[in-house]
C-alpha positions in Angstrom: -10.2 39.4 -5.3 -8.6 37.4 -8.1 -5.6 35.3 -7.1 -2.8 34.7 -9.6 -1.5 31.1 -10.1 2.1 30.8 -11.4 2.0 27.5 -13.4 5.1 25.7 -14.6 4.9 22.5 -16.7 6.8 21.6 -19.8 3.8 19.7 -21.2 1.9 22.2 -23.4 -1.4 20.2 -23.2 -1.3 20.2 -19.4 -0.6 23.9 -19.3 -3.5 24.5 -21.7 -6.0 22.4 -19.7 -5.0 23.8 -16.3 -5.0 27.4 -17.6 -8.5 27.0 -19.1 -9.9 25.3 -16.0 -8.4 27.6 -13.4 -9.4 30.7 -15.4 -13.0 29.5 -15.4 -12.7 28.9 -11.7 -11.8 32.6 -11.1 -8.0 32.5 -11.0 -5.5 34.5 -13.1 -3.0 32.1 -14.6 0.5 32.8 -15.8 2.2 29.8 -17.3 5.7 28.8 -18.3 7.5 25.6 -19.3 10.7 26.2 -17.3 11.7 26.9 -13.6 14.0 29.8 -14.5 11.1 32.0 -15.7 9.1 30.9 -12.6 12.0 32.3 -10.4 12.0 35.6 -12.3 8.2 36.0 -11.8 8.5 35.2 -8.1 11.4 37.7 -7.7 9.3 40.4 -9.3 6.6 39.8 -6.7 4.1 38.2 -9.1 1.7 35.4 -8.2 -0.1 34.3 -5.0 0.6 30.5 -5.4 2.9 28.3 -7.4 1.6 25.2 -9.2 4.6 23.3 -10.7 5.6 20.0 -12.2 8.7 18.2 -10.8 10.7 17.6 -14.0 10.9 20.2 -16.8 13.4 19.0 -19.3 16.7 18.4 -17.5 15.6 20.6 -14.5 14.1 19.3 -11.3 11.9 21.8 -9.4 13.4 20.8 -6.0 16.7 22.4 -7.1 14.9 25.7 -7.3 12.5 25.5 -4.4 15.1 26.8 -1.8 15.6 29.9 -3.9 11.9 30.3 -4.3 11.4 30.0 -0.6 14.2 32.5 0.0 12.7 35.1 -2.4 9.1 34.6 -1.3 8.9 32.7 2.1 5.1 33.0 2.2 4.5 31.9 -1.4 2.7 28.5 -1.3 4.1 25.9 -3.6 2.0 22.9 -4.9 3.9 20.1 -6.7 2.2 18.0 -9.4 4.1 15.0 -10.8 3.7 11.9 -12.9 6.9 10.6 -11.2 4.8 9.0 -8.4 7.4 7.5 -6.2 7.8 7.8 -2.5 10.9 9.9 -2.9 8.8 12.6 -4.7 6.4 12.8 -1.8 9.2 12.9 0.7 11.2 15.6 -1.2 8.1 17.7 -1.4 7.7 17.5 2.4 11.4 18.1 3.1 11.4 21.1 0.7 8.5 22.7 2.7 6.0 22.8 -0.2 2.3 23.1 0.7 1.1 20.0 -1.1 2.1 17.2 -3.4 -0.5 15.9 -5.9 0.4 12.8 -8.1 -0.8 12.7 -11.7 -3.4 12.0 -12.9 -5.4 14.2 -10.6 -9.0 15.4 -10.3 -9.3 19.1 -11.4 -11.9 20.1 -8.7 -9.6 18.5 -6.1 -6.7 20.6 -7.5 -8.8 23.7 -7.3 -9.7 23.0 -3.6 -6.0 22.5 -2.9 -5.1 25.9 -4.4 -7.8 27.5 -2.2 -6.5 25.8 0.9 -3.0 27.0 0.1 -4.2 30.5 -0.2 -6.3 30.3 3.0 -3.6 28.7 5.1 -0.3 30.4 5.0 1.3 27.9 7.3 5.0 27.1 7.8 5.7 23.6 6.5 7.6 21.1 8.7 10.9 19.5 7.9 11.5 15.9 7.1 14.9 14.4 7.2 15.5 11.1 5.3 18.4 8.9 4.3 16.8 6.1 2.3 13.6 7.6 0.8 13.1 5.2 -2.1 13.0 1.9 -0.2 9.4 1.3 -1.2 8.9 0.9 -5.0 5.7 1.9 -6.7 4.2 4.3 -9.1 0.6 3.0 -9.1 -2.3 5.1 -7.9 -2.9 2.6 -5.1 0.5 3.4 -3.6 0.2 7.2 -3.6 -1.8 7.3 -0.2 1.0 5.2 1.3 3.7 7.5 0.2 1.7 10.5 1.3 1.1 9.0 4.7 4.8 8.2 5.2 5.7 11.7 4.2 3.0 13.2 6.6 3.7 10.9 9.6 7.4 10.3 9.5 8.4 13.0 12.0 5.2 13.0 14.0 4.7 12.0 17.6 1.4 10.1 17.3 1.2 6.3 17.2 1.1 4.8 13.7 -0.8 1.7 12.8 0.0 -0.2 9.6 -2.3 -2.8 8.2 -2.6 -5.0 5.1 -2.5 -8.5 3.9 0.5 -10.8 4.6 3.4 -9.9 2.3 2.4 -6.4 1.5 5.4 -4.8 3.1 4.3 -3.7 6.6 7.8 -4.1 8.1 9.3 -2.2 5.2 6.8 0.6 5.7 7.6 0.8 9.4 11.3 1.0 8.6 10.6 3.8 6.0 8.6 5.8 8.6 11.6 5.6 10.9 14.3 6.3 8.2 12.3 9.2 6.7 11.7 11.0 10.0 13.5 13.0 12.6 14.2 9.8 14.6 16.3 8.2 11.9 19.5 8.4 14.0 17.7 7.0 17.0 16.9 3.4 17.9 14.4 1.3 15.9 13.6 -1.6 18.2 11.4 -4.5 17.2 9.3 -5.7 20.2 9.8 -9.5 20.7 8.6 -9.9 24.3 12.0 -11.0 25.5 12.9 -7.9 27.5 11.4 -6.5 30.7 9.7 -3.1 30.3 12.6 -1.2 32.0 15.2 -2.8 29.6 12.9 -2.3 26.6 12.4 1.4 27.3 16.2 1.9 27.8 16.8 0.2 24.4 14.2 2.3 22.6 15.1 5.6 24.3 13.3 8.3 22.2 13.3 6.3 19.0 10.6 4.0 17.5 9.2 0.8 18.9 7.9 -1.5 16.2 5.3 -4.1 17.2 4.4 -6.6 14.4 1.4 -8.9 14.2 -0.5 -7.2 17.0 -3.6 -9.3 16.3 -1.6 -12.5 17.2 0.0 -11.3 20.5 -0.5 -13.6 23.5 -2.1 -12.2 26.7 1.4 -12.2 28.4 3.0 -10.2 25.6 0.1 -7.7 25.6 0.5 -7.2 29.3 4.3 -6.6 28.9 3.8 -4.1 26.1 1.0 -2.3 28.0 3.3 -1.7 31.0 6.0 -0.2 28.7 3.5 2.0 26.9 1.9 3.2 30.2 5.3 4.1 31.5 6.2 5.9 28.3 2.9 7.8 28.6 4.1 9.2 32.0 7.3 10.5 30.5 7.9 14.1 29.5 7.1 14.7 25.8 10.8 15.1 24.8 11.6 11.7 26.5 8.9 9.6 24.9 9.4 6.9 22.2 6.9 6.4 19.4 5.1 3.2 18.7 4.6 1.8 15.2 2.3 -1.2 15.2 1.3 -3.6 12.3 -1.3 -6.2 11.7 -3.1 -8.1 8.9 -6.4 -6.7 10.3 -7.7 -3.1 10.6 -7.9 -1.6 14.1 -11.7 -1.7 13.8 -11.7 -5.4 13.0 -9.3 -6.1 15.9 -11.5 -4.1 18.2 -14.6 -6.0 17.1 -12.9 -9.4 17.4 -11.5 -8.5 20.9 -8.1 -10.1 20.0 -6.3 -7.2 21.7 -7.3 -5.9 25.1 -9.0 -2.5 25.0 -6.6 -0.6 27.2 -3.7 -1.7 25.0 -5.6 -0.9 21.8 -6.1 2.7 23.0 -2.3 3.2 22.9 -2.2 2.1 19.2 -4.9 4.4 17.9 -3.5 7.3 16.0 -2.4 7.6 12.3 -3.2 4.8 10.0 -1.4 3.5 6.9 -3.1 0.9 4.7 -0.9 -1.2 2.4 -2.9 -2.4 -0.7 -2.4 -6.0 -1.9 -0.3 -6.6 -5.0 -3.4 -7.4 -7.0 -4.5 -3.7 -6.6 -1.2 -2.3 -7.7 -0.3 -4.5 -10.8 1.1 -1.3 -12.5 4.1 -1.7 -10.1 4.9 -5.3 -11.1 7.5 -4.4 -13.8 9.4 -2.1 -11.4 9.2 -4.5 -8.5 10.2 -7.6 -10.6 13.2 -5.8 -12.1 14.3 -4.5 -8.7 14.2 -8.0 -7.2 16.2 -9.5 -10.0 18.9 -6.9 -9.7 19.1 -7.4 -6.0 20.2 -11.0 -6.6 22.2 -10.4 -9.7 23.7 -6.9 -9.4 24.2 -5.3 -12.8 21.7 -7.6 -14.5 19.1 -5.5 -16.3 16.3 -8.0 -15.7 14.1 -7.1 -18.7 10.6 -8.4 -18.4 9.0 -9.2 -21.8 5.5 -7.9 -22.4 4.0 -11.4 -22.5 5.8 -12.3 -19.3 4.4 -9.2 -17.6 0.9 -10.1 -18.8 1.3 -13.5 -17.1 2.5 -11.9 -13.9 -0.5 -9.5 -13.9 -2.9 -12.4 -14.4 -1.6 -14.2 -11.3 -3.6 -13.5 -8.1 -0.5 -13.1 -5.8 -1.9 -14.4 -2.5 1.5 -13.8 -1.0 1.6 -10.3 -2.4 5.0 -8.5 -2.8 6.8 -11.2 -0.7 5.6 -13.9 -3.2 6.8 -11.8 -6.2 10.2 -11.2 -4.5 10.7 -14.9 -3.8 9.7 -15.8 -7.4 12.0 -13.3 -9.0 14.9 -14.3 -6.8 14.4 -18.0 -7.8 14.2 -16.9 -11.5 17.4 -14.8 -11.2 19.3 -17.7 -9.7 17.9 -20.4 -12.0 17.9 -18.7 -15.3 20.7 -16.8 -17.0 18.6 -15.4 -19.8 19.0 -11.7 -20.6 15.2 -11.3 -20.7 12.5 -13.0 -18.7 10.1 -14.7 -21.0 6.5 -15.7 -20.5 7.6 -19.3 -20.7 10.0 -18.9 -17.7 7.3 -17.2 -15.7 4.7 -19.8 -16.6 7.1 -22.6 -15.7 7.8 -21.1 -12.2 4.1 -20.3 -11.5 2.9 -23.8 -12.5 2.9 -26.4 -9.7 5.8 -28.8 -10.2 4.4 -32.2 -11.4 5.1 -34.5 -14.3 2.5 -34.0 -17.1 2.8 -37.7 -18.0 1.7 -38.8 -14.5 -0.4 -35.8 -13.4 -4.1 -36.9 -13.0 -6.9 -34.7 -14.3 -9.0 -33.7 -11.4 -12.0 -33.6 -13.7 -11.8 -37.4 -14.0 -12.5 -37.7 -10.3 -15.3 -35.2 -10.4 -16.9 -37.1 -13.4 -16.7 -40.4 -11.5 -18.1 -38.9 -8.4 -21.1 -37.5 -10.3 -21.6 -40.8 -12.1 -21.8 -42.5 -8.7 -24.1 -39.8 -7.2 -26.6 -40.0 -10.1 -26.5 -43.8 -10.1 -27.4 -43.8 -6.4 -30.1 -41.2 -6.9 -31.6 -43.3 -9.8 -31.6 -46.4 -7.7 -33.4 -44.6 -4.8 -35.7 -42.3 -7.0 -38.7 -42.9 -4.7 -36.9 -41.8 -1.6 -35.4 -38.8 -3.3 -38.8 -37.5 -4.0 -39.5 -37.0 -0.3 -39.9 -33.5 1.0 -36.6 -31.9 2.2 -34.3 -34.4 0.4 -31.2 -32.8 -1.0 -31.1 -33.3 -4.8 -28.1 -34.7 -6.6 -27.6 -31.3 -8.3 -27.5 -29.4 -4.9 -25.2 -32.0 -3.4 -22.7 -31.9 -6.3 -22.6 -28.1 -6.1 -21.8 -28.2 -2.4 -18.9 -30.6 -3.1 -17.3 -27.8 -5.1 -18.7 -24.8 -3.3 -17.6 -25.6 0.3 -13.9 -26.3 -0.4 -13.8 -23.4 -2.9 -15.2 -20.9 -0.2 -12.9 -22.5 2.4 -9.8 -21.9 0.3 -10.9 -18.3 -0.5 -11.3 -17.6 3.2 -7.9 -19.1 3.9 -6.2 -17.0 1.2 -7.8 -13.8 2.5 -7.1 -14.4 6.1 -10.8 -15.0 7.0 -11.9 -11.7 5.6 -15.4 -12.2 4.2 -15.4 -9.2 2.0 -12.1 -10.0 0.3 -13.1 -13.7 0.0 -16.3 -12.6 -1.7 -14.4 -10.4 -4.1 -12.0 -13.2 -4.9 -14.9 -15.6 -5.6 -16.8 -13.0 -7.6 -19.9 -13.1 -5.5 -21.6 -10.5 -3.2 -20.5 -10.6 0.4 -24.1 -11.0 1.6 -24.3 -14.1 -0.6 -21.2 -15.5 1.1 -22.5 -14.7 4.6 -25.8 -16.4 3.8 -23.9 -19.6 2.7 -21.6 -19.5 5.8 -24.6 -19.2 8.1 -26.4 -22.0 6.3 -23.4 -24.4 6.6 -22.7 -23.5 10.2 -26.3 -24.3 11.2 -26.2 -27.7 9.5 
């Protein structure tokens, strides 16, 4: 049996590519560039599945989805969109569509989604939200985050958020609460100050947020475990949900034994990974503009192209928090209508006087001169077996502090430190084992 896809997109090239691909895949395709025609086809009983863009001219498909659902309650709707913001994912879930796929997408993946939609005529859940666009981002790296928030917002399972410092874990937790059915209930941050009975009364059937799980003391772990065990004994309708966050994955926490196993079992459920800013540089312009406007309401905060290039070249060890602080300082210190590369460079460069700043290369050159002079004076001894050469010793002077700093910036994560250094993680592990044995 051939299924018919009702395709709506105002981009002629996308309609052409999708029509050709889906026809070859065995579907019948009927395409239009507007939602009004889509409604007419659905009302006439045409089509087995809808594949539609969000924006077509001045129209937004979410305006028409309720009527589509009313005309054809069992007609699956798949949303495709280049407007890859969290609000799009949440609106898709709230509207009861089958799936939301951000552009650009993989065609075989799209085909599989169509097949799943046809095979699974399920009733979509409802998501209530009040502040859906708290998290800013259009980059590909952020799409799994938005999708996860949309999927888990109204769920009952524990949620574990992890990512480097400054990536927005607290904000993600707040978004999960605000976007879900618990938005009008309590959102309580666990601080270890309240006894379990008082804590449970405060949370009620809302959300309990536990930050920096990997740094909790034994006493706080015990206190939290008591509350979670009592919550487990409650009736389903009386339970609160736990949202936990850490700078380590659950697997790494489990291996390190930083959290007791019985407590960790209560945190295992849905997972949300927040990528570092270095993996989502496409969001820098939107984020920077937003942060400037938050300090100077009404200010446009235009970021020049050269300034944006300089921002993208920065490593951002502090992630979004570091960018936010930087843009707040720029907004307060400079009244320029546009943010130039010179302003960004000035703020990113360590404060020191060029006239008095010493060149670190001078110290290195002097140290190498002293090292080689000593080696030359003791050339006979240096020839002995096992003697470290001046070359090896000089490399270690640079290598050890370089690796140490990389590990500090990445929170002790060997894989991330290796990526930052530009070496293979096995090479890094070999060096660390060597230095530890010395």
